[in-house]
C-alpha positions as a LaTeX table, in Angstrom:
\begin{tabular}{lrrr}
\hline
Residue & $x$ (\AA) & $y$ (\AA) & $z$ (\AA) \\
\hline
Unk1 & 104.24 & 128.58 & 79.18 \\
Unk2 & 104.36 & 125.53 & 81.42 \\
Unk3 & 106.86 & 125.51 & 84.27 \\
Unk4 & 108.67 & 122.21 & 84.74 \\
Unk5 & 109.31 & 120.56 & 88.09 \\
Unk6 & 112.79 & 119.20 & 88.93 \\
Unk7 & 112.02 & 115.71 & 87.61 \\
Unk8 & 110.71 & 117.08 & 84.32 \\
Unk9 & 113.76 & 119.34 & 83.97 \\
Unk10 & 116.08 & 116.36 & 84.54 \\
Unk11 & 114.20 & 114.27 & 81.97 \\
Unk12 & 114.22 & 117.06 & 79.40 \\
Unk13 & 117.95 & 117.66 & 79.94 \\
Unk14 & 118.73 & 113.95 & 79.55 \\
Unk15 & 116.64 & 113.82 & 76.36 \\
Unk16 & 118.35 & 116.86 & 74.89 \\
Unk17 & 121.79 & 115.38 & 75.68 \\
Unk18 & 120.83 & 112.10 & 73.99 \\
Unk19 & 121.20 & 110.17 & 77.24 \\
Unk20 & 117.84 & 108.43 & 76.99 \\
Unk21 & 117.70 & 105.21 & 75.05 \\
Unk22 & 114.67 & 103.42 & 73.70 \\
Unk23 & 114.25 & 99.84 & 74.79 \\
Unk24 & 112.24 & 97.29 & 72.90 \\
Unk25 & 110.15 & 94.98 & 75.10 \\
Unk26 & 110.93 & 91.29 & 74.84 \\
Unk27 & 108.45 & 88.90 & 73.24 \\
Unk28 & 107.56 & 87.64 & 76.74 \\
Unk29 & 106.93 & 91.20 & 77.99 \\
Unk30 & 104.73 & 91.92 & 74.95 \\
Unk31 & 102.67 & 88.83 & 75.71 \\
Unk32 & 102.30 & 89.90 & 79.36 \\
Unk33 & 101.17 & 93.39 & 78.31 \\
Unk34 & 98.73 & 91.92 & 75.81 \\
Unk35 & 97.24 & 89.55 & 78.41 \\
Unk36 & 96.90 & 92.38 & 80.93 \\
Unk37 & 95.16 & 94.61 & 78.37 \\
Unk38 & 92.76 & 91.85 & 77.37 \\
Unk39 & 91.93 & 91.08 & 81.01 \\
Unk40 & 91.32 & 94.77 & 81.69 \\
Unk41 & 88.75 & 95.13 & 78.93 \\
Unk42 & 87.12 & 91.72 & 79.23 \\
Unk43 & 83.53 & 92.22 & 80.28 \\
Unk44 & 82.33 & 88.80 & 81.27 \\
Unk45 & 80.12 & 89.64 & 84.26 \\
Unk46 & 76.85 & 91.48 & 84.58 \\
Unk47 & 75.97 & 93.57 & 87.64 \\
Unk48 & 72.64 & 95.16 & 88.47 \\
Unk49 & 72.57 & 98.18 & 90.78 \\
Unk50 & 69.94 & 100.57 & 92.01 \\
Unk51 & 70.58 & 104.30 & 91.69 \\
Unk52 & 68.54 & 107.30 & 92.65 \\
Unk53 & 66.87 & 109.04 & 89.72 \\
Unk54 & 68.92 & 112.24 & 90.20 \\
Unk55 & 72.20 & 110.25 & 90.24 \\
Unk56 & 71.25 & 108.37 & 87.08 \\
Unk57 & 70.27 & 111.63 & 85.39 \\
Unk58 & 73.65 & 113.14 & 86.37 \\
Unk59 & 75.48 & 110.09 & 85.01 \\
Unk60 & 73.53 & 110.23 & 81.76 \\
Unk61 & 74.26 & 113.96 & 81.41 \\
Unk62 & 77.99 & 113.37 & 81.96 \\
Unk63 & 77.99 & 110.51 & 79.48 \\
Unk64 & 76.25 & 112.69 & 76.90 \\
Unk65 & 78.80 & 115.45 & 77.55 \\
Unk66 & 81.65 & 112.94 & 77.01 \\
Unk67 & 79.94 & 111.30 & 74.03 \\
Unk68 & 79.84 & 107.79 & 75.52 \\
Unk69 & 77.01 & 105.45 & 76.58 \\
Unk70 & 76.18 & 105.89 & 80.25 \\
Unk71 & 76.87 & 102.20 & 81.01 \\
Unk72 & 80.36 & 102.63 & 79.58 \\
Unk73 & 80.89 & 105.70 & 81.75 \\
Unk74 & 79.82 & 103.79 & 84.87 \\
Unk75 & 82.17 & 100.89 & 84.04 \\
Unk76 & 85.02 & 103.32 & 83.37 \\
Unk77 & 84.52 & 105.17 & 86.66 \\
Unk78 & 84.41 & 101.91 & 88.62 \\
Unk79 & 87.54 & 100.63 & 86.88 \\
Unk80 & 89.44 & 103.83 & 87.58 \\
Unk81 & 88.30 & 103.78 & 91.21 \\
Unk82 & 89.43 & 100.22 & 91.91 \\
Unk83 & 92.74 & 100.82 & 90.13 \\
Unk84 & 93.39 & 103.92 & 92.29 \\
Unk85 & 93.34 & 106.42 & 89.40 \\
Unk86 & 90.29 & 108.45 & 90.41 \\
Unk87 & 90.30 & 111.80 & 92.21 \\
Unk88 & 87.85 & 114.63 & 92.73 \\
Unk89 & 88.05 & 117.80 & 90.63 \\
Unk90 & 85.77 & 120.80 & 89.97 \\
Unk91 & 83.05 & 120.40 & 87.34 \\
Unk92 & 81.30 & 122.73 & 84.97 \\
Unk93 & 78.04 & 121.04 & 85.95 \\
Unk94 & 76.15 & 121.38 & 89.19 \\
Unk95 & 74.84 & 117.97 & 90.13 \\
Unk96 & 71.19 & 117.62 & 90.96 \\
Unk97 & 71.80 & 114.88 & 93.51 \\
Unk98 & 74.19 & 116.84 & 95.76 \\
Unk99 & 73.90 & 120.42 & 94.61 \\
Unk100 & 77.72 & 120.64 & 94.57 \\
Unk101 & 79.74 & 121.33 & 91.45 \\
Unk102 & 82.28 & 118.50 & 91.76 \\
Unk103 & 83.11 & 115.57 & 89.58 \\
Unk104 & 85.47 & 112.63 & 89.67 \\
Unk105 & 88.35 & 112.66 & 87.22 \\
Unk106 & 91.00 & 110.10 & 86.40 \\
Unk107 & 94.59 & 110.89 & 87.07 \\
\hline
\end{tabular}
């Protein structure tokens, strides 16, 4: 069973007491969210990069494991990195390029 931290306990208690209320975003807020989402997924630029063969093979293996095209995986990793949502975590795979069993995961 998961143990809750203090913040989670406070949130759960407030929910159980009915103290949390749902707020509906305004029409303006919805439009802002929609524009941000569209800008996030707009792919209007092409970039060519050179990778070592072992790195590309590792990327392709990870993409296959995740069931996505490797170009999509690369774009996703770059997006998560620039948005500050990427951190290093242990992997089931041992990479050929470094010999270490680590992978990057989004948080």
